[in-house]
N, C-alpha and C positions, 0 to 999 in steps of 0.2 A: 164747625166742631170736628176735630179729627175722629176718624172711625178706627183708630188704632192706638196702642199704648207704646210710647217710646221707652225702650228698655236700655239699660246701660250697655249691653252688648251692641245694640244698634248704633248708639252714639260713639262707642269706641271704634267701630268699623268706619264710621263716617269721619272721625277725627284722624284716621290713618291716611285718608285721601288728601291729595294736594288741593290747594284752593281751587284750581281749575277743574279737577275731578269732582270736587264737591259741587261746584256750580253746574257742571254738566249733569251730575246725578239729580240734583234738585229740579233742573229744567226738564229732564226726562220723566221724573216722577210726576211733576205737575202736568205735563202733556199726556201721560198715561191716564191719569185720573180724569182729565178733561175728555179724552177720547172715549173712555168707558161711559162717562155721563152722557155724551152726545149720542153714542151708538146704543146705549142700553145693554151692552154686552161686556164681557170681560174674559180674561184668560184664566182666571181662578175664581173659586167660590167666594173668597174674601173680597176680591175686587167687585164681584157681582153684588154682594151684600152692601158694599159701600156705595155703589152707584144706585142701588135701589132706595137709598136714603135721600137721594137728590130728587126733588120733584120732577116727575116724568122720566127719571133715569132708568128705572127698571120696568117700565110699562110698555116698551116698544116691542 
């Protein structure tokens, strides 16, 4: 379950990217979330909250 709400502004920004840029963005976002979950840390409070919802993600 996503820990965020997709807003029209977000989808409009994504729609302005080329297909290759969209692919790279999605890959980077997925890797960021996985890294946060594995490390139990993040670069922002919202990412930390998201990783704490993953079993073991915020307990390290």
